[in-house]
Steps between C-alpha positions, in 0.01 A plus 500: 500500500237454243609805304856377493400166364279660252790732384727197469242313288451800272879526444516135427211529253665805335816311437344159417635355182756761430854431374734539803681762292183709429525872586876484541688782343837345566410225241446770242828664590674160460341429166506843335779699664774278641450178295544287819170326457542134403314577172743762401479871415161576358354763257160643595207527265368825388123538517342741246275787549481769225474777768516803282228389258281409808515859653713369785860617416583561859397172660489448879369197685487133408312206634477149350218249554474178311584549131462895510697800581331811630694833427416848603608836359584813694225694316632860557503598125870442435603486134333195335314430823123532568378768748282224648627221731466174318555138602542241219459132504723304261570130442861434619588337169336768285695558184384843360479691830128581476306457832197294526325739744544849634355664817481879475518660846467840358652808661365463852871487599752678296742200475571169661836330541389162614199273576414161631228254427391238758497124415123511443548749214252749642668720755717769354751724693667802332784711600454858421820679402458855362268740675389389845688175559351201664306180444143430391306179468218384266324197363441325167151358445641180334821323602805591280271671253612854421192559284267451799374783714767657723428725805719665753413444862624618835708814505850619415767400753784756486610490863833664566616423134752774419523406135292335234439118552707283269412153633191334658416147587205314678590269788355244736179439305436866464515573866818697450643712213838655435609824348863573379673827413851625515673221704208453740223233535200590710241238593142542595223277655182527307183541696318312225697242283603625162365849572737793557380781723665811622419397861693163478760434767860558389751243635871543553674625186830367378790687322657231287832659402692814567428806290234527230703505179381140435123547493282210609275438196298179575400268794381137483495210739512116491177316584530493881657835550828381630696653209473858352653599175556846379653656194728813482461713199881506438496126407494288823266249652504411870362222697420539868421237759219606738526361851134574555282422199352809324696731721746705290651660807666149574682472154854386486672517162602163370573541119577783257479451129670734260299492171648814340668287221160415354419861410651744243523873468185713530524613144424132392154530616232661267356703784836683561701742279752317287774733617436403872796274581456461880487147633260501792279192433194653684400153614142555630326165533562155618260203569534122540280241322251348744722184537811718570696351220507793266589860570382787283683837485398816326665832404312833505612583143553156350884543453596128485831404354360256243837333457484375861150367466352209307247585220421765243275793596189527281436726322876569446442879450245737637435874503716647769645823644710740284852618588356783716240286676218728413369345178470167316724321269408171309700183492660508838615160625256326722623348824376244751347663797473181711769246587396148599753296715447136601617297787634158383482197733840373608574180302 
């Protein structure tokens, strides 16, 4: 009885003071896709990150805390991309795309496709993609300070993962964590909060949709764990209701958001060959602001259609890929890697 009351109190505390529309993907659909929101059809804001100049041309995860974005790169020595895994800290309203801080995770893992940072700003979770797939945890010595000492802890969790991990998330105050790959979410109970270990207990996994053509590319939750949000690399966001908090196996799809219209052809991106005209957005990151009123979406290669987004990328041109994709070419058009969408209150 005491545990039930404590859980209810924790849920109330987590949601205290939030807008009733917070963490509601359907409001984003109404404002930016269908135009049925009372405030009319909106245009999202582009958030700048000069990713090619920052050795992060193939970006992966994103997390947002306070006034800062945290952006990771894959780190597998793609063209214009560092061989090291990097995480960058950059002010959301930054105008020149230069990060304030950078954490270099080196080459312990060949590449990562996602990461998560807990609300205290000290507990890091990374999703290992190439090589041996899985998840690994670590700590920052100083909260939200990427220049402070970082150290890995625990051990690699790769249990039954048949492909590289594309998405990870902490849950339930670090007592659980989640891995996503293909169309599957796997959940684990941590023996020690915010520490990943190969011996951790795996819970019931969930296949979210049929087939694997639409790859799951990020996972995040609302504050009390009753909603789960995932991105698909082909340009879709999905919201799931969890009948049991922090239990992804109880997920029921409630909202799907088609965001393909905010991205251009791959050749627009400086990190892709100019002659590449395919249109897969490769959406690889999503995260809500702490109050659940803003949603941030990121593309692997920064191929935003700037005519569909407010703002002008800075710098306007960067050194990018040549036509063959195996060399560099100056004065390629820069693009926004991050799109910011805001929930408006109903008037």
